C-alpha positions in Angstrom: 13.4 -5.6 15.7 10.2 -5.2 13.9 10.2 -7.2 10.7 7.8 -8.5 8.1 8.7 -11.4 5.8 8.5 -10.6 2.1 9.0 -13.2 -0.5 11.5 -12.5 -3.2 12.7 -14.5 -6.3 16.0 -15.7 -4.8 16.6 -19.1 -3.3 16.8 -22.8 -4.3 15.5 -24.6 -7.3 11.8 -25.5 -7.5 10.2 -28.5 -9.4 10.3 -26.7 -12.8 14.0 -25.8 -12.7 13.4 -22.2 -11.7 14.1 -20.5 -8.4 12.1 -20.9 -5.3 11.0 -17.8 -3.4 12.9 -17.0 -0.2 11.7 -14.9 2.8 13.6 -11.7 3.3 13.2 -9.6 6.5 12.5 -5.9 6.2 13.0 -3.7 9.2 10.0 -1.4 9.1 11.1 0.5 12.2 14.3 1.5 10.5 12.4 2.4 7.4 10.0 4.5 9.4 12.6 6.4 11.4 14.5 7.1 8.2 11.4 8.2 6.4 10.4 11.7 5.3 7.2 11.4 7.5 9.3 10.8 10.6 11.8 13.5 9.8 9.0 16.0 9.2 7.3 15.1 12.5 10.6 15.2 14.4 11.4 18.7 13.0 7.9 20.0 13.7 8.0 18.7 17.3 11.4 20.1 18.1 10.4 23.4 16.4 7.3 23.6 18.4 9.3 23.1 21.6 11.5 26.0 20.6 8.6 28.2 19.5 6.8 27.6 22.8 9.9 28.4 24.9 10.4 31.6 22.9 6.7 32.6 23.4 6.6 31.8 27.1 9.8 33.7 27.8 8.9 36.7 25.7 5.5 37.7 24.4 3.8 35.3 26.7 5.1 37.1 29.8 3.8 40.3 28.4 0.4 38.7 27.6 0.2 37.2 31.1 0.7 40.6 32.8 -2.6 41.8 31.3 -4.7 39.0 32.9 -6.6 39.2 36.1 -6.0 36.7 38.9 -8.3 34.0 37.4 -6.9 34.5 34.0 -3.3 34.3 35.3 -4.1 31.0 37.1 -5.6 29.7 33.8 -2.5 30.9 31.9 -0.2 29.2 34.4 -2.2 25.9 34.2 -2.4 25.9 30.4 1.3 26.7 30.1 2.1 23.8 32.4 -0.1 21.4 30.4 1.5 22.6 27.2 5.1 22.2 28.4 4.3 18.8 29.9 2.7 17.7 26.6 5.7 18.9 24.6 8.2 17.3 26.9 6.5 13.9 26.5 6.2 14.3 22.7 9.9 15.4 22.4 10.9 12.4 24.6 9.0 10.0 22.3 10.6 11.6 19.2 14.1 11.5 20.6 13.7 7.9 21.8 12.7 6.8 18.3 15.7 8.5 16.8 18.0 7.0 19.5 16.7 3.5 18.9 17.1 3.8 15.2 20.7 5.0 15.6 21.4 2.0 17.9 22.3 4.2 20.8 20.4 2.3 23.4 20.4 -1.3 24.6 17.2 -3.3 24.8 16.7 -2.9 28.6 17.4 0.9 28.2 14.7 1.2 25.5 12.1 -0.5 27.7 13.0 1.7 30.7 12.7 4.8 28.6 9.4 3.7 27.0 7.9 3.4 30.5 8.8 7.0 31.2 6.9 8.3 28.3 3.1 8.8 28.7 1.2 10.0 25.6 -2.1 9.1 27.1 -2.8 11.7 29.8 -1.4 14.8 28.2 -4.3 15.7 26.0 -6.6 18.7 26.2 -7.7 18.3 29.8 -10.7 19.8 31.5 -11.9 23.3 30.7 -10.4 25.7 33.4 -12.0 28.8 34.9 -10.6 31.9 33.2 -9.7 30.1 30.0 -11.7 32.7 28.0 -8.9 35.2 28.9 -6.1 33.1 27.5 -4.1 35.0 24.8 -4.2 33.9 21.2 -0.5 33.2 21.1 -0.8 30.6 23.8 -4.0 29.1 22.4 -2.4 28.7 18.9 0.5 26.8 20.5 -1.9 24.6 22.5 -3.9 23.8 19.3 -0.7 23.0 17.3 0.6 20.7 20.1 -2.8 18.8 20.3 -2.7 18.2 16.5 0.9 17.0 16.6 0.1 14.8 19.7 -2.6 13.0 17.7 -0.2 12.3 14.8 2.4 11.0 17.3 -0.2 8.8 19.0 -1.1 7.3 15.7 2.5 6.7 14.8 3.1 5.1 18.2 0.1 2.8 17.8 1.4 1.8 14.4 4.8 1.0 15.8 3.4 -0.9 18.8 1.2 -2.9 16.4 4.2 -3.8 14.3 6.2 -4.9 17.4 3.4 -7.3 18.4 2.5 -8.5 14.9 3.6 -11.9 13.8 5.6 -11.7 10.6 3.5 -12.9 7.7 5.1 -14.2 4.5 3.7 -12.2 1.5 4.0 -13.9 -1.9 5.1 -11.8 -4.8 2.7 -11.7 -7.8 5.2 -13.5 -10.0 5.5 -16.5 -7.6 1.7 -16.6 -7.3 1.4 -16.8 -11.2 4.1 -19.5 -11.4 2.3 -21.5 -8.8 -1.0 -21.3 -10.8 0.8 -22.3 -13.9 2.4 -25.3 -12.1 -1.1 -26.4 -10.9 -2.5 -26.0 -14.4 0.3 -28.1 -16.0 0.1 -30.8 -13.4 -3.7 -31.1 -13.9 -3.2 -31.3 -17.7 -0.5 -33.9 -17.3 -2.9 -36.2 -15.3 -5.7 -35.8 -17.9 -3.4 -36.4 -20.8 -1.7 -39.4 -19.2 -5.1 -41.0 -18.6 -6.1 -41.1 -22.3 
């Protein structure tokens, strides 16, 4: 579980008769997977998978028939890159949702994470005949690359949270109380010495 300690105003008594701050764990992974940002990314990713499938099975077939041999090879190559990229991104999105729902055990999560590779599914090398690729395919490729960058950013943030050491963060109120305590303690010493 990814957590970060946050200090709240509940707990035991302090020196001045008030309450002492207590650390409370917040599960940022759960908050992220239940966030509007994740939901939007999830819907966009799954929508792009469907849109791509519809294109490749429909208008894409028609577009591919107009290409010469070099263009057809470029089309097949770019289509394969696109579908591979989308499969990896969809796998990542589905894994995050399954983890958040508690559908997987710890060892299953690790095994699934090893299957997903967001690193080698980017743009790739320019291929001969790419200038012939239809606009419909190019638009899907561009959309997938933009979405991939967002998913890579989210993945890096989650990995950073998994390895981060939880750090207590003091609330502004407890920081002010601490400063007041110090000030009163210093005044007590100077008044007692007179």
